[in-house]
C-alpha positions in Angstrom: -12.2 -35.9 7.3 -14.1 -32.3 6.7 -11.8 -29.1 6.5 -11.9 -26.3 9.3 -13.9 -23.4 8.7 -12.2 -19.9 7.9 -14.2 -16.9 7.8 -12.9 -13.7 6.2 -14.3 -10.4 6.6 -14.5 -7.4 4.4 -16.4 -4.3 3.5 -15.9 -4.4 -0.1 -13.5 -6.3 -3.2 -13.6 -2.9 -5.0 -10.2 -2.3 -5.9 -7.8 -1.5 -2.7 -4.3 -3.6 -1.1 -6.8 -5.4 1.8 -9.4 -6.2 -0.4 -6.7 -7.9 -2.9 -4.8 -9.6 0.4 -8.7 -11.0 1.2 -9.0 -12.5 -1.8 -5.5 -13.6 -2.4 -5.7 -15.3 1.3 -9.4 -17.4 0.5 -7.7 -18.6 -2.7 -4.1 -20.0 -0.9 -6.2 -21.5 1.9 -8.9 -23.3 0.1 -7.2 -26.4 -0.2 -6.8 -26.5 3.5 -9.6 -24.2 5.1 -13.8 -24.3 4.3 -13.1 -20.8 3.5 -15.9 -17.8 3.2 -15.8 -14.2 2.2 -18.3 -12.2 4.2 -18.7 -8.2 2.8 -20.9 -5.9 3.1 -21.5 -4.5 -0.2 -20.8 -6.4 -3.5 -21.1 -3.0 -5.5 -18.0 -2.8 -8.2 -16.0 -5.8 -7.1 -12.1 -5.3 -8.8 -10.8 -8.7 -7.9 -11.5 -11.9 -9.8 -13.6 -13.8 -7.5 -14.7 -16.7 -9.6 -15.6 -19.9 -7.8 -15.0 -18.3 -4.2 -18.1 -18.4 -1.6 -19.0 -14.7 -0.8 -22.1 -13.5 1.2 -23.1 -10.5 0.7 -24.8 -9.0 3.7 -26.3 -6.4 1.6 -25.0 -3.4 4.4 -23.3 -1.0 2.6 -22.2 2.6 3.9 -24.1 4.6 5.2 -23.7 8.8 5.6 -23.7 10.2 8.8 -22.2 9.6 12.3 -25.4 8.0 13.7 -26.1 6.1 10.3 -22.4 4.8 11.0 -22.9 3.5 14.6 -25.9 1.7 14.0 -24.8 0.0 10.8 -21.9 -1.2 12.6 -24.5 -2.4 15.5 -26.8 -4.0 12.2 -23.3 -5.8 10.7 -22.7 -7.4 13.6 -26.0 -8.8 14.5 -26.3 -10.5 10.6 -22.5 -11.5 11.1 -22.8 -12.8 14.6 -25.7 -15.2 13.4 -23.7 -15.9 10.5 -20.9 -17.3 13.2 -23.5 -19.0 14.9 -24.5 -20.8 11.7 -21.6 -21.2 10.4 -19.6 -21.6 13.6 -15.6 -21.0 11.8 -12.9 -21.9 13.7 -11.1 -18.6 13.3 -13.1 -15.3 11.7 -10.2 -13.1 9.8 -10.7 -9.4 9.3 -9.7 -6.6 6.9 -9.3 -3.0 8.0 -10.8 -0.8 10.6 -14.7 -1.1 9.5 -14.6 -4.9 9.7 -12.6 -5.0 12.7 -15.3 -3.3 14.8 -17.9 -5.7 13.6 -15.5 -9.0 13.6 -14.8 -8.0 17.3 -18.8 -7.1 17.8 -20.0 -9.9 16.5 -18.2 -12.2 18.5 -19.8 -15.1 19.4 -17.1 -17.3 22.1 -16.4 -20.0 20.2 -14.4 -18.6 17.2 -11.3 -17.5 17.3 -11.3 -13.5 16.3 -8.5 -11.7 14.5 -8.1 -8.5 13.6 -6.4 -7.1 10.9 -4.4 -3.8 11.3 -3.3 -2.8 7.8 -2.8 0.9 8.5 -0.8 3.4 11.2 -3.9 5.6 11.3 -5.7 2.2 12.2 -3.0 2.3 15.6 -3.6 5.8 16.2 -7.4 5.6 17.4 -7.6 5.0 20.3 -10.9 4.4 21.1 -11.5 2.3 18.7 -8.2 0.7 19.6 -8.7 -0.2 23.4 -12.2 -1.8 22.6 -10.5 -4.0 19.9 -8.0 -5.6 22.0 -10.5 -6.4 24.4 -12.1 -8.8 21.8 -9.5 -9.6 19.8 -7.6 -13.1 20.2 -5.2 -12.2 17.4 -4.1 -9.0 16.3 -2.7 -9.5 12.8 0.0 -6.8 11.6 1.5 -5.7 8.4 4.3 -4.4 9.6 6.9 -5.0 12.9 6.0 -1.0 13.7 2.2 -1.5 13.8 3.3 -5.1 16.0 5.7 -3.0 18.2 2.8 0.3 18.3 0.4 -2.2 19.6 1.8 -4.0 22.1 3.8 -0.7 24.0 0.4 1.3 23.4 -1.8 -0.8 24.3 -0.3 -3.5 26.1 -1.5 -6.1 24.0 0.8 -8.7 23.2 -0.9 -11.3 21.2 0.2 -10.7 17.7 1.5 -11.2 14.5 3.0 -9.8 11.6 1.6 -11.2 8.4 3.0 -9.0 5.5 1.5 -8.8 2.1 1.6 -10.7 -0.2 2.7 -10.4 -4.4 2.6 -13.2 -7.0 6.0 -12.1 -9.5 5.2 -14.1 -12.1 1.5 -12.6 -12.2 2.7 -9.2 -11.9 5.3 -9.3 -15.3 2.4 -11.3 -16.5 0.0 -8.6 -16.8 2.5 -5.9 -17.5 3.5 -7.6 -20.7 -0.1 -8.3 -21.9 -0.4 -4.9 -23.3 1.7 -1.7 -23.9 -1.1 1.5 -23.3 0.1 4.7 -25.3 1.3 7.5 -23.3 -0.2 10.6 -24.0 3.5 12.3 -24.3 3.3 12.3 -28.0 7.0 13.8 -28.5 8.6 10.3 -27.8 7.8 7.0 -27.4 8.7 3.4 -26.2 9.3 1.4 -28.3 6.2 -1.2 -27.8 7.4 -3.7 -25.3 11.3 -2.2 -24.8 12.0 -1.2 -20.9 15.2 0.5 -21.7 15.9 3.8 -21.6 18.3 5.1 -24.5 19.8 8.5 -25.0 17.4 11.2 -25.2 14.0 8.8 -24.6 12.0 10.1 -21.8 12.5 9.4 -18.1 9.5 7.8 -16.1 8.6 8.7 -12.9 5.6 6.8 -11.5 3.3 6.4 -8.6 0.0 5.0 -7.8 -2.3 5.6 -4.9 -5.8 7.2 -4.4 -6.5 10.9 -4.3 -5.7 11.8 -0.7 -3.7 13.8 0.9 -2.4 11.7 2.8 -0.4 10.0 -0.3 1.5 13.9 -0.2 1.2 13.9 -3.8 1.8 17.9 -3.7 5.2 16.7 -2.4 5.8 14.8 -5.8 4.6 17.0 -8.0 6.8 20.1 -6.2 10.0 17.9 -6.4 9.1 16.9 -10.2 9.2 20.5 -11.0 12.6 20.9 -9.7 13.6 17.6 -11.5 11.8 18.5 -14.7 13.9 21.8 -14.5 17.3 19.9 -14.4 16.2 16.8 -16.6 13.8 18.1 -19.2 13.3 14.3 -20.8 11.6 13.2 -16.9 8.1 12.6 -17.2 5.5 12.0 -14.3 2.8 8.8 -14.2 0.2 9.1 -11.6 -2.3 6.2 -11.4 -5.2 6.1 -8.6 -8.8 6.8 -7.9 -9.9 10.0 -7.9 -10.0 13.5 -9.5 -6.6 14.8 -8.8 -8.4 18.2 -9.5 -6.2 20.0 -6.8 -3.1 18.5 -8.3 -3.7 19.0 -12.2 -4.5 22.8 -11.0 -0.9 22.7 -9.2 0.7 21.4 -11.9 -0.8 24.1 -14.2 0.5 26.4 -11.8 4.5 24.9 -12.0 4.0 24.6 -16.0 4.6 21.0 -15.8 1.1 19.8 -17.3 2.7 18.8 -20.2 5.4 16.3 -18.0 2.4 14.8 -16.4 0.6 12.1 -16.9 -2.9 11.5 -13.9 -3.9 8.2 -15.4 -6.7 7.8 -12.9 -8.2 4.3 -11.4 -6.7 1.5 -14.2 -7.6 -2.4 -14.4 -4.1 -2.3 -16.5 -2.1 -0.4 -14.2 0.9 -3.2 -14.3 1.2 -2.1 -17.8 1.7 1.0 -17.2 3.7 0.9 -14.2 6.4 -1.2 -16.3 7.5 2.0 -18.5 9.0 3.5 -15.4 12.8 3.6 -14.3 11.5 5.3 -10.7 9.2 4.5 -8.4 8.0 7.6 -6.0 6.3 6.9 -2.6 5.7 10.4 -0.9 3.2 9.2 1.9 2.2 10.7 5.6 1.0 7.1 6.8 0.9 3.7 5.1 0.6 0.4 6.5 2.7 -1.8 3.8 2.5 -0.5 0.8 1.3 -2.4 -1.9 2.3 -0.5 -5.2 5.9 0.0 -3.8 6.5 -3.8 -3.9 4.6 -4.3 -7.3 6.9 -1.4 -8.5 9.7 -3.0 -7.0 8.8 -6.5 -8.7 8.8 -4.9 -12.0 12.1 -3.5 -11.2 11.5 0.3 -10.5 14.2 2.2 -8.5 12.5 2.9 -5.7 12.5 6.3 -3.6 10.2 6.8 -0.6 9.7 8.9 2.2 10.8 7.0 6.3 6.6 7.0 6.7 5.0 5.4 9.1 4.7 1.9 8.2 6.3 -0.2 5.9 9.0 1.5 3.9 11.8 1.5 6.4 11.3 -2.2 6.8 11.2 -3.0 2.6 13.7 -1.1 1.7 16.3 -1.2 4.2 17.7 -4.8 5.9 16.5 -4.6 9.4 15.3 -1.3 9.3 12.7 0.4 11.1 11.3 4.0 10.8 12.4 4.9 14.5 15.7 3.8 13.6 15.7 5.9 10.0 14.3 8.8 12.0 17.9 8.6 14.5 20.0 8.6 11.5 18.5 11.6 10.0 18.6 13.1 13.1 22.7 12.8 12.9 23.3 13.1 9.2 21.5 16.8 10.3 23.6 17.3 12.7 26.6 16.6 11.0 25.1 18.9 8.4 24.8 16.3 6.0 22.8 15.6 3.1 19.2 13.8 4.7 18.8 10.9 2.5 20.0 7.2 3.2 21.1 4.9 0.7 19.0 1.2 1.4 19.6 -2.1 0.7 17.1 -2.2 -1.2 15.9 1.4 -2.1 16.5 5.1 -1.0 14.7 6.6 1.9 13.8 10.5 2.9 12.5 11.9 5.8 8.7 12.4 6.3 7.3 15.6 5.3 4.7 17.4 6.9 1.2 16.2 6.9 -0.5 19.4 6.2 -1.2 20.0 2.3 0.3 23.1 0.7 -0.7 23.8 -2.4 1.2 26.8 -2.9 3.6 26.5 -5.7 6.0 29.1 -4.9 6.4 28.1 -1.8 8.8 24.7 -2.1 10.4 23.1 1.1 13.5 21.8 1.6 12.2 18.6 1.9 10.7 18.5 -1.6 14.5 19.7 -2.9 15.9 17.0 -0.8 14.0 14.7 -2.7 14.6 16.4 -6.1 18.0 16.5 -6.0 17.6 12.3 -4.8 16.2 11.4 -7.7 18.3 13.6 -10.2 21.3 12.0 -8.5 19.9 8.6 -9.5 18.7 9.4 -12.9 22.2 10.9 -13.6 23.8 7.9 -12.2 23.4 5.1 -14.4 25.5 2.6 -12.5 23.5 3.7 -9.3 20.1 3.6 -10.6 20.8 0.0 -12.0 21.6 -1.4 -9.1 18.9 -0.7 -7.7 16.7 -1.5 -10.1 17.9 -4.5 -9.7 18.3 -5.1 -5.8 14.7 -4.1 -5.6 13.5 -6.6 -7.8 15.1 -9.3 -6.0 14.0 -7.6 -2.5 9.8 -8.0 -4.1 10.8 -11.3 -4.0 10.9 -11.9 -0.6 7.1 -11.3 -0.6 5.8 -14.9 -1.7 2.7 -16.3 -1.6 4.5 -19.6 -0.2 6.2 -17.9 2.8 2.4 -16.4 3.7 1.0 -19.8 3.5 3.6 -21.2 6.1 3.1 -18.5 8.5 -0.7 -18.2 8.3 -1.1 -22.1 8.9 1.8 -21.6 12.0 -0.6 -19.5 13.3 -3.7 -21.1 12.3 -2.1 -23.9 14.8 -1.0 -21.5 17.9 
């Protein structure tokens, strides 16, 4: 008996969250489906795709608004041809560009699944109103995103599929090497994750050089942490130059305490050095790096951004309910911090980028105070490191596969 056909659509397979989910989905579903990944450009593939069926339609990014629109039309025509030829039962796309192509290439014979990976996707009203007309199912990576789709667009054919992680692989890759850190005055013993008195205290964050990640908040807060805990160090990994944040660090006189590690093929090998993981984003979908850090037992401190952190760090949590708690705390003149079941959450910070080194906000001071308390309270720190690792185990391949197969039968 021949397998059912599944088409996965992603613009590229370079390093990124939904690209990783796409490749992993393909591998997990190979025993159950005849899987083909359709991409628009095969440049800079960062994942192991050996043995996977991949079709590159060779229609990469084009500059200019008109060219981008024409590119969507051309891609949609080509993918429609592929759908007619291959006759997939399900066409599942990842990310806003792929969703547009998947929707506009609908033949009527396949089920069109559109994957929303970030809350900003929901905010693009014109696109979303077009997409819900074509979608058979909208797959959301968080409950907050699903709720917004239902309320804002009156579309109820939705499902939540949390991103998935292989804890064993993450830990093996973390242990595979011990890259040196640039802090010459003191380095950890190779392979040791234990902190001894007087050693450096590593805070870590990962994300591309993008204002949405709020790295200026993190750097300003870290300045205050470093003032109180001179052995504190910050490691930032991600694609981009980070030049304006390097300049901000210079102005704050903490250049020697921050390592801008750029994009790495061995991020877990650096991530394992950390005790605390920081997330200061204004928007996320389901923050992969946060769960990856929790897998390696880093204690999480995150903003209550849309979406993901509230659901990950607080049992039965959601962004709105945590915001209500912050409002109550502020009314009672209490510190706006929520010590969740699996990590610590602080209020969302202002989205407008502020690179003035002299302007440190109350939000940034609150973040700094939270981190300082965590680093100075060994019992609290170790508790969160342990509960974070346990929580990361909830986002397994097995649960994702079970949910996917159930959706495919509906």
